[in-house]
TORVEXNU-114872 format. One record per residue: residue number from 0; residue in one letter; chain; x negated, y, z of N, C-alpha, C in turn. Coordinates in steps of 0.02 Angstrom, whole numbers, plus 50000, padded with zeros to 5 digits. Layout:
residues N
NODE,i,aa,ch,n.c1,n.c2,n.c3,ca.c1,ca.c2,ca.c3,c.c1,c.c2,c.c3
NODE,NUM,A,A,X,Y,Z,X,Y,Z,X,Y,Z
...
//
This chain:
residues 336
NODE,i,aa,ch,n.c1,n.c2,n.c3,ca.c1,ca.c2,ca.c3,c.c1,c.c2,c.c3
NODE,0,M,A,42980,47911,47631,42975,47890,47701,42981,47951,47747
NODE,1,A,A,43024,47947,47796,43035,48003,47841,42973,48018,47882
NODE,2,K,A,42960,48083,47892,42903,48104,47931,42912,48086,48004
NODE,3,K,A,42859,48061,48035,42862,48042,48105,42862,48104,48149
NODE,4,V,A,42910,48109,48193,42916,48166,48238,42870,48155,48298
NODE,5,R,A,42830,48206,48315,42783,48200,48371,42806,48241,48430
NODE,6,L,A,42777,48226,48488,42797,48260,48550,42785,48335,48546
NODE,7,K,A,42730,48355,48512,42714,48426,48510,42767,48465,48470
NODE,8,E,A,42798,48433,48421,42851,48466,48383,42913,48476,48426
NODE,9,I,A,42928,48426,48468,42985,48432,48514,42972,48488,48564
NODE,10,A,A,42910,48489,48590,42891,48540,48640,42898,48610,48610
NODE,11,K,A,42876,48619,48548,42880,48684,48516,42953,48706,48507
NODE,12,A,A,42996,48658,48486,43066,48674,48475,43102,48692,48541
NODE,13,V,A,43084,48659,48595,43116,48671,48660,43086,48733,48693
NODE,14,G,A,43021,48745,48680,42987,48801,48713,42956,48779,48779
NODE,15,C,A,42928,48719,48780,42896,48695,48841,42831,48660,48821
NODE,16,S,A,42796,48634,48870,42732,48601,48856,42743,48529,48832
NODE,17,Q,A,42693,48502,48799,42697,48433,48776,42699,48386,48836
NODE,18,A,A,42667,48406,48890,42667,48364,48951,42738,48360,48980
NODE,19,T,A,42775,48415,48977,42844,48415,49002,42887,48367,48962
NODE,20,V,A,42877,48366,48896,42915,48320,48853,42898,48248,48872
NODE,21,S,A,42834,48235,48882,42813,48167,48901,42844,48146,48967
NODE,22,H,A,42843,48193,49016,42874,48178,49081,42949,48165,49075
NODE,23,A,A,42982,48201,49030,43054,48193,49021,43071,48122,49000
NODE,24,F,A,43027,48090,48962,43038,48022,48940,43013,47970,48990
NODE,25,N,A,42955,47985,49020,42922,47933,49060,42929,47940,49135
NODE,26,D,A,42940,48002,49159,42947,48013,49231,42995,48071,49242
NODE,27,P,A,43060,48060,49228,43109,48115,49227,43117,48153,49293
NODE,28,K,A,43097,48123,49348,43102,48158,49412,43058,48221,49414
NODE,29,L,A,43008,48224,49371,42963,48282,49370,42990,48340,49327
NODE,30,V,A,43049,48328,49295,43078,48379,49252,43149,48395,49275
NODE,31,N,A,43166,48459,49278,43234,48475,49301,43285,48451,49249
NODE,32,R,A,43345,48439,49273,43396,48407,49233,43412,48445,49169
NODE,33,Q,A,43418,48511,49173,43436,48551,49115,43383,48547,49060
NODE,34,T,A,43319,48551,49082,43264,48547,49033,43262,48479,49000
NODE,35,R,A,43272,48426,49039,43270,48359,49011,43327,48348,48961
NODE,36,Q,A,43387,48373,48978,43443,48366,48932,43429,48402,48866
NODE,37,E,A,43397,48461,48870,43379,48498,48810,43327,48460,48768
NODE,38,I,A,43279,48430,48803,43228,48390,48768,43260,48331,48732
NODE,39,L,A,43305,48296,48766,43339,48239,48736,43381,48260,48676
NODE,40,R,A,43414,48318,48683,43457,48343,48629,43414,48360,48567
NODE,41,V,A,43360,48397,48578,43317,48416,48523,43284,48355,48491
NODE,42,S,A,43264,48307,48533,43233,48245,48508,43280,48209,48460
NODE,43,E,A,43344,48207,48479,43394,48174,48437,43403,48212,48371
NODE,44,E,A,43405,48279,48375,43414,48320,48315,43356,48312,48266
NODE,45,L,A,43296,48306,48294,43237,48300,48252,43226,48229,48226
NODE,46,G,A,43265,48182,48253,43258,48113,48232,43201,48076,48265
NODE,47,Y,A,43183,48098,48325,43128,48065,48361,43150,47995,48383
NODE,48,S,A,43109,47946,48369,43123,47877,48388,43069,47852,48434
NODE,49,R,A,43090,47834,48494,43042,47810,48544,43057,47738,48560
NODE,50,K,A,43016,47693,48538,43028,47621,48549,42991,47598,48610
NODE,51,R,A,43024,47555,48648,42993,47525,48707,43004,47450,48702
NODE,52,Y,A,42951,47412,48694,42958,47340,48684,42948,47303,48749
NODE,53,F,A,42984,47247,48755,42982,47209,48816,42913,47183,48834
NODE,54,K,A,42870,47174,48784,42803,47150,48800,42765,47201,48843
NODE,55,Q,A,42789,47263,48843,42758,47315,48883,42797,47327,48948
NODE,56,K,A,42851,47290,48957,42895,47301,49015,42895,47241,49061
NODE,57,K,A,42933,47248,49116,42936,47195,49166,42988,47142,49150
NODE,58,K,A,43029,47156,49099,43083,47109,49079,43133,47098,49135
NODE,59,I,A,43158,47153,49164,43207,47149,49218,43263,47198,49204
NODE,60,I,A,43325,47174,49207,43383,47219,49205,43424,47209,49269
NODE,61,G,A,43466,47258,49283,43507,47255,49343,43581,47254,49326
NODE,62,I,A,43620,47228,49373,43694,47233,49371,43715,47265,49436
NODE,63,T,A,43757,47317,49432,43781,47349,49493,43855,47366,49486
NODE,64,A,A,43890,47370,49543,43961,47386,49546,43976,47409,49617
NODE,65,R,A,44040,47424,49629,44060,47446,49696,44047,47393,49749
NODE,66,S,A,44053,47330,49730,44045,47275,49779,44026,47211,49743
NODE,67,L,A,43999,47164,49780,43983,47098,49751,44047,47062,49732
NODE,68,S,A,44101,47074,49769,44164,47041,49753,44190,47064,49685
NODE,69,A,A,44174,47125,49665,44192,47148,49598,44150,47112,49545
NODE,70,I,A,44087,47104,49559,44041,47073,49511,44060,47000,49498
NODE,71,F,A,44084,46966,49551,44100,46895,49545,44175,46883,49552
NODE,72,G,A,44216,46935,49544,44289,46929,49550,44321,46900,49487
NODE,73,P,A,44388,46898,49486,44425,46867,49431,44407,46895,49362
NODE,74,Y,A,44396,46960,49357,44383,46991,49292,44310,46983,49272
NODE,75,Y,A,44264,46999,49317,44193,47003,49298,44154,46938,49306
NODE,76,K,A,44184,46887,49335,44147,46824,49345,44120,46797,49278
NODE,77,D,A,44163,46791,49228,44142,46766,49164,44094,46814,49129
NODE,78,V,A,44105,46879,49139,44060,46929,49111,43989,46920,49139
NODE,79,T,A,43986,46912,49205,43920,46904,49237,43885,46841,49214
NODE,80,E,A,43923,46786,49209,43893,46724,49186,43865,46731,49115
NODE,81,A,A,43901,46768,49073,43877,46779,49004,43815,46824,49003
NODE,82,V,A,43814,46874,49046,43755,46917,49051,43694,46876,49071
NODE,83,L,A,43702,46834,49122,43647,46793,49145,43622,46745,49090
NODE,84,A,A,43670,46716,49053,43652,46670,49000,43614,46706,48943
NODE,85,R,A,43640,46764,48924,43607,46803,48870,43538,46827,48892
NODE,86,A,A,43533,46848,48954,43468,46871,48980,43417,46814,48980
NODE,87,K,A,43440,46755,48999,43396,46696,49000,43371,46680,48930
NODE,88,E,A,43416,46685,48881,43396,46673,48811,43339,46719,48789
NODE,89,Q,A,43341,46781,48815,43292,46831,48795,43232,46834,48842
NODE,90,G,A,43230,46790,48891,43174,46790,48939,43175,46850,48986
NODE,91,V,A,43235,46873,49002,43244,46931,49045,43272,46910,49112
NODE,92,N,A,43244,46937,49166,43269,46924,49233,43324,46974,49252
NODE,93,V,A,43368,46955,49297,43425,46997,49317,43426,47005,49393
NODE,94,I,A,43433,47067,49416,43443,47083,49486,43514,47107,49495
NODE,95,I,A,43549,47080,49544,43618,47100,49558,43622,47135,49626
NODE,96,E,A,43649,47195,49626,43653,47233,49689,43713,47280,49686
NODE,97,S,A,43752,47283,49740,43811,47326,49741,43792,47398,49758
NODE,98,F,A,43839,47444,49744,43828,47515,49755,43892,47544,49785
NODE,99,D,A,43899,47539,49851,43961,47559,49884,43974,47634,49878
NODE,100,D,A,44037,47653,49883,44056,47723,49877,44021,47767,49929
NODE,101,N,A,44010,47740,49989,43983,47781,50043,43907,47790,50039
NODE,102,E,A,43874,47755,49994,43802,47761,49989,43783,47825,49953
NODE,103,D,A,43733,47860,49980,43709,47922,49950,43647,47912,49907
NODE,104,V,A,43616,47853,49913,43555,47839,49874,43567,47780,49829
NODE,105,L,A,43527,47776,49777,43532,47720,49730,43513,47655,49763
NODE,106,P,A,43539,47599,49739,43519,47534,49766,43443,47525,49763
NODE,107,A,A,43418,47480,49805,43346,47471,49812,43312,47454,49746
NODE,108,M,A,43348,47419,49701,43317,47398,49639,43296,47458,49596
NODE,109,F,A,43328,47517,49608,43308,47577,49572,43245,47608,49603
NODE,110,S,A,43243,47611,49669,43187,47643,49703,43122,47605,49694
NODE,111,K,A,43127,47541,49683,43066,47500,49673,43038,47507,49602
NODE,112,K,A,43075,47542,49559,43053,47554,49491,43035,47489,49454
NODE,113,V,A,43078,47439,49462,43065,47376,49429,43112,47365,49370
NODE,114,L,A,43162,47408,49361,43213,47396,49311,43194,47425,49243
NODE,115,D,A,43209,47388,49190,43205,47414,49122,43271,47443,49100
NODE,116,G,A,43326,47421,49130,43392,47445,49112,43443,47417,49161
NODE,117,V,A,43504,47444,49159,43555,47422,49207,43624,47421,49175
NODE,118,L,A,43664,47370,49193,43734,47366,49175,43777,47388,49234
NODE,119,V,A,43825,47431,49222,43869,47455,49275,43939,47428,49263
NODE,120,Y,A,43966,47394,49313,44034,47367,49308,44084,47415,49339
NODE,121,W,A,44141,47419,49307,44200,47452,49333,44189,47526,49346
NODE,122,D,A,44227,47555,49394,44231,47627,49399,44191,47655,49457
NODE,123,L,A,44125,47654,49452,44084,47687,49502,44097,47762,49500
NODE,124,P,A,44093,47797,49557,44103,47870,49556,44054,47904,49508
NODE,125,Q,A,44075,47960,49480,44034,47995,49431,43967,48017,49460
NODE,126,D,A,43967,48034,49525,43904,48054,49557,43853,47997,49555
NODE,127,H,A,43878,47936,49563,43833,47878,49561,43804,47870,49491
NODE,128,I,A,43847,47876,49440,43824,47869,49371,43772,47923,49356
NODE,129,L,A,43784,47984,49379,43739,48040,49366,43670,48026,49398
NODE,130,K,A,43670,47998,49458,43606,47981,49491,43568,47929,49450
NODE,131,M,A,43604,47881,49422,43570,47831,49382,43542,47861,49318
NODE,132,K,A,43579,47906,49287,43555,47938,49227,43493,47980,49241
NODE,133,E,A,43493,48014,49299,43436,48055,49318,43374,48013,49331
NODE,134,A,A,43385,47949,49348,43328,47905,49359,43293,47887,49294
NODE,135,G,A,43326,47902,49237,43294,47891,49173,43293,47819,49149
NODE,136,I,A,43337,47778,49177,43339,47707,49159,43396,47696,49109
NODE,137,P,A,43383,47660,49053,43437,47645,49006,43498,47615,49042
NODE,138,L,A,43557,47639,49023,43618,47624,49061,43674,47607,49013
NODE,139,V,A,43711,47552,49028,43770,47533,48990,43827,47519,49038
NODE,140,I,A,43884,47550,49027,43943,47538,49069,43985,47483,49036
NODE,141,C,A,44004,47433,49075,44040,47375,49049,44111,47371,49077
NODE,142,G,A,44160,47376,49033,44230,47364,49052,44269,47425,49072
NODE,143,Y,A,44238,47486,49071,44274,47544,49096,44247,47607,49062
NODE,144,P,A,44289,47644,49026,44265,47706,48995,44256,47761,49047
NODE,145,L,A,44207,47804,49036,44194,47858,49083,44194,47924,49044
NODE,146,P,A,44251,47959,49042,44256,48022,49004,44207,48073,49030
NODE,147,G,A,44179,48111,48983,44135,48166,49003,44062,48147,49010
NODE,148,F,A,44045,48083,49002,43976,48061,49007,43953,48030,48941
NODE,149,E,A,43895,48050,48918,43867,48020,48858,43829,47957,48878
NODE,150,V,A,43866,47902,48884,43838,47839,48906,43864,47783,48861
NODE,151,H,A,43821,47737,48842,43843,47679,48804,43895,47640,48845
NODE,152,T,A,43951,47624,48814,44006,47591,48849,44031,47532,48807
NODE,153,V,A,44042,47476,48841,44069,47416,48808,44133,47397,48845
NODE,154,L,A,44189,47392,48809,44253,47377,48841,44300,47345,48791
NODE,155,S,A,44355,47317,48818,44405,47286,48775,44452,47340,48747
NODE,156,D,A,44487,47323,48693,44531,47370,48659,44599,47370,48693
NODE,157,G,A,44604,47408,48748,44666,47410,48786,44724,47440,48748
NODE,158,R,A,44709,47489,48707,44763,47521,48668,44794,47473,48619
NODE,159,A,A,44752,47437,48582,44778,47389,48533,44816,47332,48567
NODE,160,G,A,44791,47310,48625,44825,47256,48660,44895,47274,48683
NODE,161,M,A,44902,47333,48712,44968,47354,48735,45015,47371,48677
NODE,162,Y,A,44986,47393,48622,45025,47404,48561,45058,47338,48539
NODE,163,E,A,45021,47283,48542,45048,47218,48523,45101,47195,48573
NODE,164,I,A,45091,47208,48637,45141,47190,48689,45206,47227,48675
NODE,165,A,A,45201,47291,48660,45262,47331,48647,45300,47303,48587
NODE,166,K,A,45265,47288,48534,45298,47261,48474,45330,47193,48489
NODE,167,H,A,45295,47151,48527,45322,47085,48544,45387,47091,48583
NODE,168,L,A,45389,47133,48634,45449,47140,48675,45506,47172,48635
NODE,169,A,A,45489,47221,48594,45540,47253,48553,45570,47204,48503
NODE,170,D,A,45528,47162,48474,45552,47113,48426,45597,47061,48459
NODE,171,L,A,45587,47048,48524,45630,47002,48560,45699,47033,48574
NODE,172,G,A,45703,47098,48568,45766,47133,48580,45769,47174,48643
NODE,173,H,A,45713,47181,48679,45712,47221,48741,45717,47295,48725
NODE,174,R,A,45755,47330,48766,45764,47402,48758,45752,47440,48823
NODE,175,R,A,45752,47405,48879,45740,47436,48944,45676,47407,48973
NODE,176,F,A,45626,47451,48983,45560,47428,49003,45540,47459,49070
NODE,177,G,A,45507,47419,49112,45473,47444,49171,45399,47434,49161
NODE,178,Y,A,45359,47484,49180,45287,47481,49167,45250,47490,49233
NODE,179,I,A,45207,47441,49251,45169,47444,49314,45096,47457,49297
NODE,180,T,A,45071,47515,49317,45003,47534,49300,44953,47505,49351
NODE,181,G,A,44890,47507,49331,44837,47486,49377,44802,47544,49410
NODE,182,G,A,44828,47604,49398,44799,47664,49428,44839,47725,49408
NODE,183,P,A,44819,47783,49430,44855,47845,49411,44847,47860,49337
NODE,184,A,A,44886,47908,49314,44888,47924,49242,44819,47944,49215
NODE,185,M,A,44777,47976,49257,44712,47998,49233,44660,47942,49231
NODE,186,N,A,44677,47884,49258,44632,47827,49253,44623,47809,49180
NODE,187,P,A,44561,47807,49154,44552,47797,49082,44578,47730,49056
NODE,188,I,A,44576,47677,49097,44604,47613,49075,44680,47619,49068
NODE,189,T,A,44711,47648,49120,44784,47658,49118,44804,47703,49060
NODE,190,S,A,44767,47756,49050,44783,47803,48997,44781,47769,48929
NODE,191,D,A,44728,47729,48917,44721,47693,48854,44778,47644,48843
NODE,192,R,A,44793,47604,48894,44843,47551,48886,44914,47581,48882
NODE,193,L,A,44927,47632,48921,44993,47663,48919,45005,47697,48851
NODE,194,D,A,44953,47729,48824,44959,47760,48757,44976,47707,48705
NODE,195,G,A,44941,47649,48709,44953,47596,48661,45024,47569,48665
NODE,196,F,A,45049,47561,48726,45117,47536,48735,45168,47585,48708
NODE,197,R,A,45158,47649,48724,45205,47700,48699,45205,47703,48623
NODE,198,Y,A,45145,47698,48594,45141,47701,48521,45176,47642,48489
NODE,199,G,A,45168,47582,48518,45202,47524,48492,45278,47531,48495
NODE,200,L,A,45303,47558,48551,45375,47569,48556,45399,47621,48506
NODE,201,A,A,45360,47675,48498,45380,47728,48453,45388,47702,48382
NODE,202,E,A,45347,47655,48361,45353,47626,48294,45419,47589,48286
NODE,203,K,A,45448,47567,48342,45512,47531,48340,45570,47577,48356
NODE,204,G,A,45556,47642,48361,45609,47690,48376,45629,47689,48450
NODE,205,L,A,45585,47666,48494,45599,47662,48566,45552,47706,48605
NODE,206,K,A,45565,47715,48670,45520,47753,48712,45521,47727,48783
NODE,207,L,A,45470,47745,48820,45465,47727,48891,45476,47790,48932
NODE,208,D,A,45529,47792,48972,45543,47850,49013,45496,47853,49073
NODE,209,E,A,45479,47914,49094,45432,47923,49149,45455,47890,49214
NODE,210,E,A,45521,47890,49227,45546,47860,49289,45540,47784,49288
NODE,211,N,A,45524,47756,49231,45515,47683,49227,45442,47662,49230
NODE,212,I,A,45399,47709,49252,45328,47694,49263,45314,47694,49338
NODE,213,A,A,45288,47640,49364,45271,47633,49434,45196,47625,49442
NODE,214,V,A,45166,47665,49484,45093,47664,49493,45073,47611,49545
NODE,215,A,A,45030,47565,49525,45003,47516,49571,44927,47525,49572
NODE,216,D,A,44889,47470,49580,44817,47475,49586,44785,47411,49560
NODE,217,F,A,44736,47417,49516,44702,47359,49489,44672,47316,49544
NODE,218,G,A,44649,47348,49597,44615,47311,49651,44659,47293,49710
NODE,219,R,A,44719,47321,49714,44765,47306,49770,44829,47277,49740
NODE,220,W,A,44827,47213,49726,44880,47180,49690,44947,47181,49727
NODE,221,E,A,44944,47185,49794,45006,47183,49832,45051,47243,49816
NODE,222,L,A,45022,47296,49789,45063,47355,49771,45110,47339,49713
NODE,223,A,A,45097,47285,49677,45142,47266,49623,45212,47250,49649
NODE,224,A,A,45216,47219,49709,45281,47202,49737,45321,47266,49752
NODE,225,Q,A,45288,47317,49778,45322,47381,49791,45345,47412,49726
NODE,226,A,A,45304,47407,49674,45323,47434,49609,45384,47398,49580
NODE,227,V,A,45386,47332,49589,45444,47293,49566,45507,47315,49603
NODE,228,D,A,45502,47324,49668,45560,47346,49708,45588,47411,49680
NODE,229,R,A,45544,47459,49666,45567,47524,49642,45599,47519,49573
NODE,230,L,A,45567,47483,49528,45593,47478,49460,45658,47440,49455
NODE,231,M,A,45663,47386,49494,45724,47344,49491,45782,47375,49530
NODE,232,A,A,45769,47427,49569,45822,47460,49606,45861,47511,49563
NODE,233,A,A,45839,47521,49502,45872,47569,49457,45943,47546,49441
NODE,234,E,A,45985,47594,49423,46054,47578,49406,46057,47528,49348
NODE,235,K,A,46013,47538,49300,46005,47491,49245,45933,47466,49246
NODE,236,P,A,45919,47413,49283,45851,47389,49290,45822,47364,49224
NODE,237,P,A,45757,47365,49217,45725,47343,49155,45736,47269,49141
NODE,238,S,A,45738,47251,49079,45741,47180,49060,45671,47152,49049
NODE,239,A,A,45621,47197,49048,45552,47175,49039,45506,47218,49082
NODE,240,L,A,45460,47186,49118,45410,47221,49158,45342,47211,49125
NODE,241,V,A,45308,47266,49112,45242,47264,49080,45190,47283,49133
NODE,242,C,A,45143,47238,49145,45091,47249,49197,45023,47257,49164
NODE,243,E,A,44982,47301,49192,44919,47318,49160,44863,47268,49171
NODE,244,N,A,44873,47219,49214,44827,47162,49215,44864,47100,49240
NODE,245,D,A,44833,47043,49235,44866,46980,49252,44882,46972,49326
NODE,246,P,A,44836,46990,49372,44854,46984,49443,44917,47023,49461
NODE,247,L,A,44924,47083,49435,44985,47122,49447,45046,47085,49420
NODE,248,A,A,45038,47054,49362,45094,47018,49332,45113,46957,49373
NODE,249,F,A,45064,46920,49398,45079,46861,49439,45114,46880,49504
NODE,250,I,A,45090,46934,49536,45124,46958,49597,45195,46979,49580
NODE,251,A,A,45204,47014,49524,45271,47037,49503,45317,46977,49492
NODE,252,I,A,45293,46925,49459,45335,46866,49447,45354,46833,49512
NODE,253,H,A,45305,46825,49556,45318,46793,49621,45371,46832,49660
NODE,254,H,A,45364,46899,49660,45412,46941,49697,45481,46939,49665
NODE,255,L,A,45483,46940,49600,45548,46935,49565,45584,46871,49584
NODE,256,Q,A,45547,46816,49587,45577,46752,49605,45602,46753,49677
NODE,257,E,A,45565,46786,49721,45588,46792,49791,45652,46834,49794
NODE,258,M,A,45660,46880,49747,45720,46922,49745,45779,46887,49712
NODE,259,G,A,45768,46827,49685,45822,46789,49654,45824,46793,49578
NODE,260,Y,A,45776,46828,49548,45774,46833,49475,45738,46772,49446
NODE,261,K,A,45758,46753,49385,45722,46701,49349,45682,46732,49293
NODE,262,V,A,45619,46710,49287,45575,46735,49234,45563,46679,49184
NODE,263,P,A,45579,46689,49120,45598,46752,49087,45673,46759,49075
NODE,264,K,A,45714,46714,49103,45786,46716,49088,45817,46783,49106
NODE,265,D,A,45800,46809,49166,45828,46873,49188,45782,46932,49171
NODE,266,V,A,45717,46921,49180,45668,46974,49169,45606,46944,49136
NODE,267,S,A,45584,46974,49082,45521,46955,49051,45464,46993,49085
NODE,268,V,A,45405,46961,49089,45347,46993,49120,45285,46980,49077
NODE,269,T,A,45244,47033,49068,45182,47025,49031,45123,47050,49072
NODE,270,G,A,45064,47023,49057,45002,47044,49090,44952,47070,49040
NODE,271,F,A,44889,47069,49060,44835,47091,49016,44769,47064,49043
NODE,272,D,A,44726,47042,48999,44657,47018,49012,44650,46942,49008
NODE,273,D,A,44705,46904,49021,44702,46831,49019,44650,46805,49069
NODE,274,T,A,44656,46829,49131,44610,46808,49185,44640,46751,49225
NODE,275,P,A,44600,46716,49266,44624,46658,49304,44681,46675,49351
NODE,276,F,A,44720,46624,49366,44776,46630,49413,44752,46649,49483
NODE,277,I,A,44792,46687,49519,44773,46707,49586,44779,46648,49634
NODE,278,P,A,44725,46629,49668,44730,46574,49717,44771,46596,49777
NODE,279,G,A,44807,46549,49807,44844,46564,49868,44918,46573,49859
NODE,280,L,A,44940,46586,49797,45012,46592,49785,45042,46522,49779
NODE,281,D,A,45091,46507,49822,45118,46439,49827,45176,46430,49777
NODE,282,W,A,45158,46427,49713,45208,46416,49661,45173,46393,49598
NODE,283,E,A,45210,46363,49553,45180,46338,49492,45164,46394,49445
NODE,284,K,A,45104,46392,49418,45082,46444,49373,45118,46440,49306
NODE,285,P,A,45152,46494,49285,45180,46494,49217,45126,46515,49168
NODE,286,R,A,45133,46496,49105,45086,46521,49054,45108,46592,49038
NODE,287,L,A,45069,46639,49061,45087,46709,49057,45080,46735,48986
NODE,288,T,A,45128,46776,48965,45119,46814,48903,45072,46871,48920
NODE,289,T,A,45015,46873,48885,44963,46920,48905,44922,46938,48843
NODE,290,V,A,44871,46978,48854,44823,46996,48802,44756,46965,48820
NODE,291,H,A,44732,46922,48776,44669,46888,48790,44610,46933,48775
NODE,292,V,A,44566,46939,48825,44502,46974,48818,44447,46922,48825
NODE,293,D,A,44403,46917,48776,44348,46870,48779,44295,46898,48826
NODE,294,L,A,44301,46882,48890,44258,46912,48940,44185,46890,48932
NODE,295,R,A,44175,46829,48908,44106,46807,48896,44075,46846,48838
NODE,296,E,A,44114,46859,48788,44088,46900,48733,44076,46971,48756
NODE,297,L,A,44117,46996,48802,44107,47062,48830,44039,47065,48865
NODE,298,G,A,44023,47013,48904,43958,47010,48938,43900,47005,48890
NODE,299,R,A,43908,46963,48838,43855,46955,48789,43842,47021,48751
NODE,300,L,A,43897,47053,48732,43891,47116,48695,43859,47170,48737
NODE,301,A,A,43880,47175,48800,43851,47226,48845,43776,47215,48854
NODE,302,T,A,43756,47152,48860,43685,47137,48869,43646,47154,48806
NODE,303,T,A,43673,47136,48748,43640,47151,48685,43631,47226,48675
NODE,304,V,A,43684,47265,48690,43680,47338,48684,43627,47365,48730
NODE,305,L,A,43624,47339,48792,43574,47364,48839,43503,47347,48816
NODE,306,L,A,43491,47286,48793,43425,47266,48770,43403,47308,48710
NODE,307,D,A,43450,47322,48665,43434,47365,48608,43417,47436,48631
NODE,308,L,A,43454,47460,48680,43442,47527,48706,43375,47532,48741
NODE,309,I,A,43355,47480,48776,43290,47479,48809,43233,47486,48758
NODE,310,E,A,43242,47455,48700,43190,47458,48649,43190,47523,48611
NODE,311,E,A,43248,47557,48610,43252,47620,48574,43300,47667,48611
NODE,312,E,A,43272,47703,48659,43314,47744,48705,43346,47803,48670
NODE,313,S,A,43322,47821,48611,43350,47880,48578,43416,47866,48543
NODE,314,R,A,43440,47804,48546,43505,47788,48515,43560,47832,48542
NODE,315,V,A,43603,47857,48497,43659,47899,48517,43710,47856,48555
NODE,316,A,A,43735,47881,48611,43782,47844,48653,43845,47829,48613
NODE,317,C,A,43867,47766,48616,43926,47744,48578,43974,47706,48624
NODE,318,R,A,44036,47704,48603,44087,47663,48636,44098,47601,48594
NODE,319,H,A,44077,47544,48620,44083,47480,48584,44148,47446,48607
NODE,320,T,A,44195,47436,48561,44261,47410,48579,44268,47337,48556
NODE,321,L,A,44286,47294,48602,44295,47223,48588,44367,47208,48567
NODE,322,P,A,44378,47175,48510,44447,47159,48489,44481,47112,48540
NODE,323,V,A,44548,47116,48542,44587,47075,48588,44641,47038,48549
NODE,324,K,A,44675,46992,48583,44725,46951,48548,44786,46939,48593
NODE,325,L,A,44846,46949,48566,44907,46936,48604,44917,46860,48612
NODE,326,I,A,44931,46839,48674,44946,46770,48689,45019,46767,48713
NODE,327,I,A,45062,46734,48675,45133,46728,48694,45142,46665,48736
NODE,328,G,A,45160,46675,48799,45169,46620,48846,45242,46606,48861
NODE,329,K,A,45254,46585,48924,45320,46565,48945,45355,46617,48989
NODE,330,T,A,45328,46678,48991,45357,46728,49035,45394,46783,48998
NODE,331,T,A,45403,46774,48933,45442,46823,48894,45493,46786,48851
NODE,332,A,A,45552,46817,48846,45606,46787,48806,45654,46844,48788
NODE,333,A,A,45702,46830,48745,45752,46880,48728,45793,46897,48790
NODE,334,P,A,45813,46961,48797,45853,46981,48855,45923,46951,48853
NODE,335,K,A,45956,46949,48910,46024,46923,48912,46070,46962,48868
//
């Protein structure tokens, strides 16, 4: 049986008092960031396990994002519903509060010290994430990887999904591709999905040229129309347009039809995430060829990871990847 590691052993290894070690776990604001990081590092090396059971807690977790529209938008709506359902099963209450870019302080739910843990949606600025970590509350990021931070992360397998899209289009006979991103190249979602697409093409002896990549925005779908204009203006326009999420794909299809193209007869179009159709577009929804992400499972998994982390904060930060599945719809076909 492994020897139980005590606070005084951690204190001796770090070179600080036992009280400082205790504060690092229970009241991190009393310890400077560098000292606390060293305490956490040494604790992990020594195998220190600190369990916190809900019977001793308030049974409250939080959900935060840039805006409430993100929390209840096309992508995260099902995630949020699954989080609420899983929390209810466990007898846990949920507080939902946004964290706008312009805010310099944490949302009120942090200052009231009522949270046992928090789920973070999408791409909050790194300064915001750092403030949450400094608050000493268990934290899980849902749906978006954050390079450079040791934080538990739950997200879909974007690389594998785009790999399948690439193979599907190549098998249909496509050789000229246009790729519409949801962000700049350094965006971790874009980087993951673009790498997967390129790898899938490479296996077929094909490649995606840089000039055939158009940058759009996951949150500003109208930019997809501008991306389509640029890609289709090429001397040899693509026979297939690959979009990094479904809203971008729907806008692209609508704009292509306005330009006189038929989908998929003239141009094939693919999406990603298998999210609901955009309301307000006055046209019949095609069954999009896309990559299905089980958003409810994403929410359930994120909640489970957070609840486990609350009970044992010393867990090493991991990236939990949810499998995805290619859905072949009516928007892809063999090129002319």
